[in-house]
C-alpha positions as CSV (number, residue, x, y, z in Angstrom):
1,M,-84.4,-45.5,-118.6
2,E,-85.4,-47.5,-115.5
3,T,-89.0,-46.2,-115.7
4,A,-89.2,-47.0,-119.4
5,A,-87.7,-50.4,-118.8
6,A,-90.2,-51.2,-116.1
7,L,-93.0,-50.4,-118.5
8,F,-91.5,-52.3,-121.4
9,R,-90.7,-55.3,-119.2
10,A,-94.4,-55.7,-118.5
11,C,-95.4,-55.6,-122.2
12,D,-96.6,-58.9,-123.8
13,S,-95.1,-57.9,-127.2
14,P,-91.3,-57.9,-127.9
15,M,-89.7,-54.5,-127.1
16,L,-86.1,-53.3,-127.6
17,C,-84.4,-50.0,-126.7
18,T,-81.3,-48.7,-128.3
19,Q,-78.9,-45.8,-127.4
20,G,-76.5,-44.8,-130.0
21,T,-75.4,-47.9,-131.8
22,R,-76.1,-50.4,-129.0
23,V,-79.1,-52.3,-127.7
24,V,-79.5,-51.3,-124.1
25,F,-82.6,-53.2,-123.1
26,A,-84.8,-56.1,-124.3
27,N,-87.9,-57.3,-122.5
28,P,-88.6,-61.0,-121.8
29,A,-90.9,-61.2,-124.8
30,A,-88.1,-59.9,-127.1
31,V,-85.6,-62.4,-125.6
32,T,-88.0,-65.3,-126.3
33,A,-88.8,-64.1,-129.9
34,L,-85.2,-63.6,-130.8
35,G,-83.9,-66.7,-129.1
36,E,-81.3,-64.7,-127.1
37,D,-80.8,-61.6,-125.1
38,P,-79.5,-58.9,-127.5
39,T,-78.6,-56.4,-124.7
40,G,-75.1,-55.1,-125.4
41,Q,-75.1,-56.1,-129.0
42,S,-74.7,-53.7,-131.9
43,A,-78.1,-52.5,-132.9
44,A,-77.2,-53.1,-136.5
45,A,-76.8,-56.9,-135.7
46,V,-80.4,-57.1,-134.6
47,L,-82.3,-54.4,-136.5
48,P,-82.4,-53.8,-140.3
49,E,-80.1,-51.0,-141.5
50,R,-83.0,-49.0,-143.1
51,L,-84.7,-48.8,-139.6
52,M,-81.4,-47.6,-138.0
53,K,-81.1,-44.8,-140.6
54,L,-84.5,-43.4,-140.0
55,Q,-84.5,-40.2,-137.9
56,G,-87.0,-38.8,-135.5
57,K,-90.3,-40.6,-134.7
58,L,-91.6,-43.3,-137.0
59,G,-95.1,-44.7,-136.7
60,A,-94.5,-48.1,-138.1
61,A,-92.8,-50.0,-140.9
62,S,-92.5,-53.5,-142.2
63,A,-89.1,-55.2,-141.8
64,K,-87.3,-58.5,-141.5
65,I,-85.9,-59.2,-138.0
66,R,-83.6,-62.3,-137.9
67,N,-85.2,-63.5,-141.2
68,R,-88.7,-63.2,-139.7
69,D,-91.3,-60.9,-141.1
70,A,-92.4,-58.2,-138.7
71,V,-94.2,-54.9,-138.3
72,V,-91.9,-52.5,-136.3
73,T,-93.2,-49.5,-134.4
74,V,-90.4,-47.0,-133.6
75,S,-90.6,-44.1,-131.1
76,R,-88.3,-42.0,-129.0
77,A,-88.0,-42.1,-125.3
78,G,-85.6,-39.4,-124.2
79,L,-82.2,-40.3,-125.4
80,F,-83.3,-43.8,-126.3
81,R,-85.2,-45.3,-129.3
82,A,-87.9,-47.8,-128.6
83,Y,-88.8,-50.6,-131.0
84,S,-92.0,-52.6,-130.7
85,L,-91.7,-55.9,-132.7
86,R,-94.9,-57.6,-134.0
87,F,-93.9,-60.7,-135.8
88,L,-96.2,-61.7,-138.6
89,L,-97.3,-65.3,-139.2
90,P,-95.8,-67.7,-140.2
91,S,-93.7,-68.4,-137.2
92,A,-90.0,-69.3,-137.2
93,R,-90.8,-73.0,-137.6
94,A,-93.1,-72.3,-140.6
95,L,-92.3,-71.6,-144.2
96,P,-90.8,-68.2,-145.1
97,L,-92.8,-66.2,-147.6
98,P,-91.5,-64.5,-150.7
99,E,-90.8,-60.7,-150.4
100,P,-93.9,-59.5,-152.2
101,Q,-96.2,-61.7,-150.2
102,W,-95.0,-60.8,-146.8
103,T,-94.9,-57.1,-147.7
104,A,-98.6,-57.4,-148.6
105,L,-99.3,-59.1,-145.3
106,A,-97.3,-56.4,-143.4
107,N,-99.2,-53.6,-145.1
108,L,-102.5,-55.2,-144.3
109,R,-101.5,-55.8,-140.6
110,L,-100.4,-52.1,-140.4
111,A,-103.7,-51.0,-141.8
112,A,-105.6,-53.1,-139.4
113,E,-103.7,-51.9,-136.4
114,Q,-104.0,-48.3,-137.4
115,S,-107.7,-48.7,-138.0
116,M,-108.2,-50.2,-134.5
117,E,-106.2,-47.4,-132.9
118,N,-108.4,-44.9,-134.7
119,G,-111.7,-46.7,-133.8
120,D,-112.5,-47.4,-137.4
121,E,-115.6,-49.6,-137.8
122,N,-113.9,-51.5,-140.7
123,A,-110.9,-52.5,-138.5
124,A,-112.2,-56.1,-137.9
125,Q,-112.8,-56.6,-141.6
126,I,-109.3,-55.5,-142.5
127,L,-107.8,-57.8,-139.8
128,K,-109.9,-60.7,-141.2
129,S,-108.5,-59.9,-144.6
130,Y,-105.0,-60.2,-143.2
131,Y,-105.7,-63.6,-141.7
132,Q,-107.4,-64.8,-144.9
133,L,-104.5,-63.7,-147.1
134,H,-102.0,-65.3,-144.7
135,R,-103.9,-68.6,-144.9
136,W,-103.9,-68.6,-148.7
137,F,-100.2,-67.6,-148.9
138,L,-99.2,-70.3,-146.4
139,N,-101.1,-73.0,-148.4
140,V,-99.5,-71.9,-151.7
141,A,-96.1,-71.9,-150.0
142,T,-96.8,-75.4,-148.6
143,L,-97.8,-76.7,-152.0
144,S,-94.7,-75.3,-153.6
145,A,-92.4,-76.8,-150.9
146,L,-94.2,-80.2,-151.2
147,R,-93.6,-80.1,-155.0
148,D,-89.9,-79.1,-154.5
149,G,-89.2,-81.5,-151.6
150,T,-88.3,-78.6,-149.3
151,L,-91.2,-78.6,-146.8
152,P,-89.8,-78.7,-143.2
153,F,-90.8,-82.1,-141.8
154,Q,-90.0,-83.2,-138.3
155,R,-91.9,-86.0,-136.5
156,G,-92.5,-85.9,-132.8
157,E,-94.5,-88.1,-130.5
158,L,-97.9,-86.4,-130.2
159,D,-101.1,-87.3,-128.3
160,C,-103.3,-86.9,-131.4
161,A,-106.6,-87.2,-129.4
162,A,-105.6,-84.4,-126.9
163,F,-104.5,-82.3,-129.9
164,L,-107.9,-82.7,-131.6
165,R,-109.8,-82.1,-128.4
166,Q,-108.0,-78.8,-127.9
167,M,-108.8,-77.8,-131.5
168,E,-112.4,-78.7,-131.0
169,K,-112.6,-76.7,-127.7
170,S,-111.5,-73.5,-129.5
171,L,-113.6,-74.2,-132.6
172,R,-116.9,-74.9,-130.8
173,P,-117.8,-71.2,-130.1
174,L,-117.2,-70.4,-133.8
175,A,-119.4,-73.3,-134.8
176,E,-122.2,-72.3,-132.4
177,R,-122.3,-68.8,-133.7
178,R,-122.9,-70.3,-137.2
179,E,-125.5,-72.5,-135.6
180,I,-123.6,-75.7,-136.6
181,E,-123.4,-78.7,-134.3
182,L,-119.9,-79.9,-133.7
183,V,-119.8,-83.6,-132.8
184,M,-116.7,-85.5,-131.5
185,G,-115.8,-89.1,-131.9
186,L,-112.4,-89.5,-130.1
187,P,-111.0,-92.4,-128.1
188,E,-110.6,-92.0,-124.4
189,G,-107.1,-91.6,-123.0
190,E,-103.9,-91.0,-124.9
191,C,-103.3,-91.7,-128.6
192,L,-99.6,-91.3,-129.3
193,L,-98.6,-91.0,-132.9
194,A,-95.3,-90.0,-134.7
195,L,-96.5,-86.8,-136.5
196,D,-95.3,-83.4,-137.5
197,E,-97.4,-81.2,-135.2
198,T,-97.2,-78.1,-137.4
199,L,-98.3,-80.0,-140.5
200,L,-101.0,-81.9,-138.6
201,E,-102.4,-78.6,-137.5
202,R,-102.3,-77.2,-141.0
203,M,-104.1,-80.2,-142.4
204,M,-106.8,-80.3,-139.7
205,M,-107.5,-76.5,-140.1
206,N,-108.0,-76.9,-143.8
207,L,-110.4,-79.9,-143.3
208,L,-112.5,-78.3,-140.5
209,L,-112.7,-75.0,-142.3
210,N,-114.0,-76.7,-145.4
211,A,-116.6,-78.6,-143.3
212,L,-117.8,-75.5,-141.6
213,Q,-118.1,-73.6,-144.9
214,G,-120.0,-76.5,-146.4
215,C,-122.7,-76.5,-143.8
216,R,-125.7,-74.3,-143.6
217,K,-127.4,-73.2,-140.3
218,G,-128.6,-76.3,-138.5
219,G,-125.9,-78.5,-140.1
220,R,-123.5,-80.8,-138.3
221,V,-119.7,-81.4,-138.5
222,R,-118.3,-84.6,-137.0
223,L,-114.6,-85.0,-136.1
224,G,-113.5,-88.6,-135.5
225,L,-110.4,-90.5,-134.7
226,A,-110.0,-94.3,-134.8
227,V,-106.7,-96.1,-134.1
228,S,-105.4,-99.6,-134.7
229,E,-102.0,-101.2,-134.4
230,E,-101.2,-100.3,-138.0
231,A,-102.8,-96.9,-138.6
232,A,-104.8,-93.9,-137.3
233,V,-107.8,-92.8,-139.2
234,I,-109.1,-89.2,-138.9
235,T,-112.5,-88.4,-140.3
236,V,-114.1,-85.0,-140.9
237,Q,-117.7,-85.3,-142.0
238,D,-120.3,-82.6,-142.7
239,T,-124.0,-82.5,-143.6
240,G,-123.5,-79.7,-146.1
241,C,-124.5,-79.4,-149.7
242,G,-122.1,-82.1,-151.0
243,I,-120.0,-82.0,-154.2
244,A,-121.1,-82.9,-157.7
245,P,-119.7,-86.1,-159.0
246,E,-118.0,-84.4,-162.0
247,R,-116.0,-82.3,-159.7
248,L,-114.6,-85.0,-157.4
249,S,-111.7,-86.0,-159.6
250,G,-110.2,-82.5,-159.6
251,L,-110.5,-81.7,-155.9
252,F,-107.0,-82.7,-155.1
253,S,-105.5,-80.7,-158.0
254,A,-104.1,-77.3,-156.9
255,Y,-106.2,-74.3,-157.6
256,D,-109.2,-76.4,-158.7
257,S,-112.2,-74.5,-157.2
258,H,-115.6,-73.2,-158.0
259,P,-117.3,-70.0,-157.0
260,G,-117.6,-69.6,-153.2
261,S,-115.3,-72.6,-152.5
262,G,-112.0,-70.7,-151.9
263,A,-108.8,-70.8,-153.9
264,G,-108.5,-74.5,-154.4
265,C,-105.4,-75.0,-152.2
266,G,-106.9,-76.7,-149.1
267,L,-107.4,-80.3,-150.2
268,P,-104.2,-80.5,-152.2
269,T,-102.4,-79.3,-149.1
270,V,-104.2,-82.0,-147.0
271,M,-103.2,-84.7,-149.5
272,G,-99.6,-83.6,-149.7
273,I,-99.2,-83.6,-145.9
274,A,-100.9,-87.0,-145.5
275,R,-98.6,-88.5,-148.1
276,L,-95.5,-86.9,-146.6
277,H,-96.5,-89.0,-143.5
278,G,-96.9,-92.1,-145.6
279,G,-100.7,-91.9,-145.5
280,D,-103.5,-91.1,-147.9
281,V,-106.8,-89.2,-148.2
282,L,-110.2,-90.5,-149.4
283,L,-113.2,-88.3,-150.1
284,D,-116.8,-89.4,-150.3
285,S,-119.5,-86.9,-151.1
286,T,-123.2,-87.0,-152.0
287,P,-124.9,-83.8,-153.4
288,G,-127.5,-82.6,-150.9
289,Y,-126.3,-84.9,-148.1
290,G,-122.7,-83.8,-147.3
291,T,-119.1,-84.8,-147.5
292,A,-116.7,-87.1,-145.6
293,V,-112.9,-86.8,-145.8
294,I,-111.0,-89.7,-144.4
295,V,-107.3,-89.4,-143.7
296,T,-105.3,-92.5,-143.0
297,L,-101.9,-92.1,-141.3
298,P,-99.7,-95.2,-140.7
299,R,-98.4,-95.7,-137.2
300,V,-94.6,-95.8,-137.1
301,S,-92.2,-96.5,-134.3
302,L,-89.2,-94.3,-134.3
303,P,-86.7,-94.3,-131.4
304,G,-85.7,-91.1,-129.7
305,L,-88.7,-89.0,-130.6
306,T,-89.5,-86.0,-128.4
307,L,-92.9,-86.3,-126.6
308,R,-95.0,-83.2,-127.0
309,S,-96.4,-82.7,-123.4
310,E,-98.4,-79.6,-124.2
311,T,-101.3,-79.0,-126.6
312,P,-101.7,-75.8,-128.6
313,D,-103.2,-72.8,-126.7
314,Y,-105.6,-71.5,-129.3
315,D,-107.2,-69.2,-126.8
316,G,-103.8,-67.7,-125.7
317,A,-100.3,-67.8,-127.2
318,D,-101.4,-69.7,-130.3
319,R,-104.5,-67.6,-131.0
320,A,-103.1,-66.0,-134.2
321,R,-102.5,-69.4,-135.8
322,F,-106.1,-70.4,-135.0
323,L,-107.4,-67.1,-136.5
324,S,-105.4,-67.6,-139.7
325,G,-106.5,-71.3,-140.1
326,F,-110.2,-70.4,-139.7
327,A,-110.2,-66.9,-141.2
328,D,-112.9,-67.5,-143.8
329,A,-115.3,-68.6,-141.1
330,L,-114.6,-65.8,-138.6
331,E,-117.1,-63.2,-137.3
332,T,-116.3,-59.7,-136.1
333,E,-116.5,-60.8,-132.4
334,D,-113.7,-63.3,-133.0
335,L,-111.3,-60.6,-133.9
336,I,-111.9,-57.5,-131.7
């Protein structure tokens, strides 16, 4: 067991070992993912009953672990059973997905992992499909929660300029591969705002993805932030094909789309998030010249807010969220 524990302890993904009915080991990644050290607990309190009943070696299965959707790989190590937990997006802070949706995601993720292990040339495309489907499901779930008034909403004090700079840093290689110029117009120094970071991220990924998809090679996307005492104004502008005037009025209606434009969830999600913050969204577009989306967010002063001292690590721990947000613009080299 000590040899196995040493190997599992070094794994980046969450790993558990059970013997009989007890959890006898959990690596640091599992302790972080579960929010506690389950060592010594009943295995049935941590793992789904149907996994516990399976005998022998199991390649992988979808399951819910502490109400989070996961792909679980199960194997035997002598007298012990080893469980590798791969938690699917969304994270614990994000919206839960209905059973049919997360089952579809789990099956796609399993197919992608098995294809990569087998050296299948289609592995990257399957993985891209997983991230595309996740992004669409998350937008649908967000719209539903906005409509029902159940969307998780928690403001924190956030350096919006630093947040956008980090997003731009990770987005730039993707834009360059598409031969699109990415231009920044951000203020120097800090720009502290009371925002929900998770929802800001979701909003910006939808806007920037739309801008990238709207541009042809040689086009330009500009991301700007202007701040006054009363409000912050975020602008995403592209030099793409623009939008016909007769379509403008329906763009913020859910599922209003046209061929090649996606599922029609992105802009309604953006509008809902902006209004949840007390803001609004304006759109200006000229066919043949491009589109500008302007998000106005009022500056509010709320005592006791927690300051977010770290920006997302889209090249490391937060990479999966980045891949989901920009799935429709990804190339094979972004995934493998």
